[in-house]
N, C-alpha and C positions, 0 to 999 in steps of 0.2 A: 407562493408555491414555487419551489426550485424546478428548473427544467431538467437538470442533470442529477443523477444519483451516483455518488462515489462510494466505493468499498475499498478499505485498506486494512491490513492486519499486521500484527507482529507476533513472533514466537516468544513465549515466556521463558527466557533463559537467564533470568536473574534481574537485579536492579539495573536500571538504565544509566547510561553515562552521557556526557555532553555531546558526544558524537551522534547519539540517537536524537538528541534534542535539535541539533543543527541540521541533521540529515533528514529527519522524518517529522518530528513533532511540530517544528515551526511551520512546516507546510500544512499539517493538519489544522493548526490553529487558524491559519489564513483561510483554508478551504471551508471550515465550518461556518464561516460567515457568507460564503458565496454559493454553496451547493448543499443538497441533502446528503449528509455524510453518515456512513456506518463504519465504525472502527471496532475491530474485533481481536480478541486474544486467540491466537492460533495454537491452542493447546494440543489438538490432534497432530498438527504439523510438527510440534516439538517431539512427539513420540516417534516420528519417522526416523529420527537419528538418535534420540535419547530414550529409546524404549526400555533400555536396561537400567535406567535411573529415574523412574517416575516420581520418586519421593521429592525431587527438587522442583517439580512442576507446580504444585499447589501454592507454595509460598511465593514462587516466582510470579505467579499470576497476580496475586494481590499486590505485591511490591510494584509490579509493572503498571497496574491500573492506577495506583496512587501516584506513580511518577507521571502518568498521562495527565491526571487531574492537577497535579502540582505544576506542570508545565503550562497549563492554561487551556487544555482541552475541556470543553464545556458540555456537560451532559444535557443542558437545556437546548443546545444547538446541534448536538450530534448524538447518535445512538451508539452506546458502548455495550458490547456483549461478549460472551465467551462461546467460542465455536462449538464445544462439546455439549453446551446446553441447548443447542438448536439441532436436534437430530435430523432435521430435513437436509442438512449438509451431507450426512452419511447416506441417507436414502437416495439423494440425487447422484452422489458419487457412485453408489451401487448400480443404479439404473443406467448411468452413462457408461459404466464399465462394460455393459452388455454390448455396446456398439463401438467401443474404442479399439481400433487396430493396435496390436501389440507393438508394431514397428513405430507407431506415432510416439509411444512412450519412450522407447529405447533411443529415439533420435533427439530427444530434448537435451540440449547441450550440457546442462548441469548434471545430468544423470551420471555420465562417466567422469566428469570433472570432480564431483563430490566423492565418488568412489575412490578416485586416485588420491584425493587430499585426506580423506578420513580413513586411512588404511588400518587404523587401530580398531575400527568397528566393522562388524559384519553387516554390510548393507545390501546383501543379496536377498532382500525381503520384498514381498509384494507391496508392503506399505511404502517403502522407499521408491520402488519403481512407479507406483501409482500416485505419488504425492502431487505431480502436476495435474492429474485429473481431479484430485480432491481440491486443489487450488481453483480449478475451473468450476467445480461445483459451488465453491464459496462465492464466486463472482456471479455465476449464472442464476443461483437461487434467488438473488435480489434484483435480477434484471438491471444490473449496474450498467450505466452508460459510459462512465469514465473510471479508469483504474490508474492511480499514480504508480509509475514504474520508472526505473532507471534504464539506461540503454541495455544493460545485461539481462533485463527481465522481459524484453520485448518478445523473445521466442516463446515464453510462457503465455503471454497474452495472445499471440497469434495461434498457439495451440488451442486456447479457449475459444477463439473465434471459429476455428475449424470444427471443433466439437459442436458448437451451437449450429453451425451451418449443416453439418452431417445430420444432427438430430432433426432439424427443421425439414430437411429434404426427405428423411425417412418417415417422419411421423406427422408432418404438417399437412398432409393431404386429407382433408375432410371430404366426405361424400358431396359431390356437386361443387367442389372448390372453385373451378373456373367460372361457373355460372354465378356463384355467390360473389366472387371477386368482380365480375363484370357489373353485377348489380350495385356493388359498392362504388365502382368507378362513376356510375351515373349520379350517385348522391353528391359527387363533388360539384355538380353543375356543369353545363355544357362547355364553358370556356376552360375550366380547370381540368375537366375530364379529357378534353382534347390535348391539353399540355401534358398531362400524366401519360397518356398513350404514346405521345410523340417521344417523350423522354424514355419511357420503357422500351420502345422499339430501338432507339439509339443505343441503349445499353445492351440489350439482348442481341442485336444484329451486328453492332460495331464494337462492342466492349467499351463503350464510352463511359469511363468512371465519373466524369463531371456530370453527365446526364443522370447517372444514378444518384449522385449527391443532391442534385437539383430536385429530383423527384422526391427524395426523402425529406428535403426541406419543405417542399410543397405540402407533403402529408403532415409534417409537424405543425404546420400553420392551421390545419383544419380542426377547429375546436368542436364542430358539430358531429363528427364521426364517433360512433361507439367503438369500444375497445376491440370487439370482434372484427368489425370492418376495417379498422386501422391495421390490425395485424395481417388480415388477408391481403390488403393492398401493399403492405411492405413485402410480404412473401411473393406476391404476384409480380412485383418489380423484377426480382432476380430469377424468376422462372421456377421457383420452388413452391412450397405450400404456405400455409399459415405460419407466421413467425411466432413460435411458442417460446423459444429462448432467444433473447436479443444479443447481438454481437457487440461486446464492449469496445470502446476506443481507448487507446493508450493516452495517458496524460503524462508526458515526459517531465520528470523532475530533475533538477540540477544535482549532480552528485555532491555529497558533502565534502567540504574541504577542511573539515575539522581535524587538526593535527593532534597527535598524542604527545605525551611528555618526552618522547624521544625523537619527535619530528616526523615519524611515520604516521599513517592514518590511525586515528584513535580506535582501538579494538581490544577486547578482552584477551584475544589470543596473543597480543603483543605485550600484555601487562603494562599498558601505558595510559590508563584511563583515569578520568576524574568523574566520580559518580554524580548523578544529577543532584542528589541531596546530601552529598558528603559534607561532614562538618568543617567549619571554617579553618580550624587549626590544621587539620589534615591536608586541606587544599593548599593552604599557604606553604606548608612544609614541602609538599610535592613539587610545587612550582619553584620554590627557593633552591631545591636540590637538583633541579633539571640540569643536564649537561649543557655546556655552552661551546662557543668556538674553541677548539683545542689550542689555537695559537695564543689565546689569552691565559698564559700561565700565571702571570703576575698582574696586579691591578694596573700597572703602568704600561702593559702591552696593548697596542691597538688591536682591534678585532674586525671581523667581517660578518655583518649580520646575516648574510646569505648562507653562512656555514653554521649558524646557531639555531637549534630547535626553538628557542624562545621567540625568535623573530617570526616564526610561522604562527605563533599564538598572537603576536602583535597584529598580524594581518587580519585576524578575526576580530580582535577586541579593541584595538587602539585607533584613535583619531589620526588624521594626517599630521596634525601638529605634533602629537606624541611620537609618531613614527619618524618624523624628520629629526626630532630631538634625539631619539635613540640612535639613528644612523650617525648623526654628528658626534654624539657622545662616545659611541662604541669605536668608530674608526679613528677617533683622536685620543682614545683612552681617557676622555674627559669624565666618563662615568664608569663605575664598576658594574659587574654582572648583577649584583643584588639590586642596585638602583634600576637597572634595565628591567628586572623582573617585577618590580613593585607595581607598575601600572597594570600589568597583566593580572597580578593577584587581586588588585582592587576591582578590576572589571569583571573577573570571574565571580568573585564573591558578591558583587552587586547584581549580577545576573541570577545567581542562585538564591539570594535572600528571599524574594517573593515566592519562589518555589518551595522553600522550607516552610514558609508561613502558611501557604495553601495546604501543604501536605500535613501539617500539624493538626488541622481540623479533622482530617480523616484518620490520622493515627490515634487521636484522642477518642474517636467514635467510629470504630470499624464498621458498625451497622450502616453508616451512611454509604460506604463503598458497596456493601452487599446489596443495599436497596437500589442504588444506581444501576448496578449490573443486572439485578432481577428485573427491573423495569426495562432495561435494554434487551434482555433475553426475550421478554414477552413481545416487544415490538418487532424484533427480528423474526421470531417464529411466525408472527402474523404475516409479514411480508413474504417469507419463504414459503409459508403454507399456501399462499395464493398461487405461487409458481408451481408448487408440487401438485396442486389440484389439476392444473392444466397438463402437466407432464404425465400424471397417472392416466388422465382421460385419453391423451394422445397415444399412450402405450397399451391401452386396453385394460387398465387396472382399476377402473372406477366402478366395477360391477358389484362390489360388496357393500 
């Protein structure tokens, strides 16, 4: 049984490219062996900016899931599901919206940034303003402990932590909470109960964050506590109430350094991508026609690899031996640009070959993909349903 649960999702905006593979999917493939993982298709999130073109979403969903499977994401090790097939996301989003200050949403950095970048779209919608809260609901519905994020996404995760904290403070007070929490402390045994109280006092009186982390670690080790007592003790630590929604931690991921065909970051907006499952002839042609060092007008002109977009791909795909050979050959005009590009072509095609083979299984039998997702939807609903039961009860909505 894994100690940590990871949730991560991607918007369905079409078939994926090698930038997605090196930036996200390779991390997912590693994580699925080390953590309990839930990977979801964020189709509602796609509507926050593509609400005027919903027809592209459905096909993009299935193309993207096949790309996941082709890359090596394993449905036997991770739960794959579609956001809109788990209505608990929407219910939690709605309930959290009742307590979310408007200013919290307006201060999320990407809110104004995206409005300035996507000037061709009317983003003065509640859906766009509220998408960070929907993102929080995605995470909190599964009581995820770790969320893979890049540096630029940390404000989103801190927003989620603030929402969880506010919810627990407002609704975590059950009748007789302090008495129940003190009774739970006694169940730790005299030695651990004394340590818990000492750490709790250090945090509440001195703001000692190390004491807080030590106390949480102490509780994590207690296998005999039932879920209710465990949540009470976590809430009691910070002076709040019962912890109904857990605060997730950031799992910082290294930003992808996957370059595109022009040397810039690989991105559809730059039209410089190689699709994950693009056919071999097309891939070879794209790389062969890549721009190179402008100083190499003729085959006999020496070049500078640092000024050549192909060199950036060598950094990702080539061994040290090949890179040394390329530097020597380019700077001395000992090799031409086509010869320089061939090892990259070979390496990219080698990386893609098993992806195409895995994908073919699902392309030949689309029912396999549908069944994987149906199974994942069911598992996700069960987990989210457990959270929503506690949320409804806390908010006084469990009377019917």
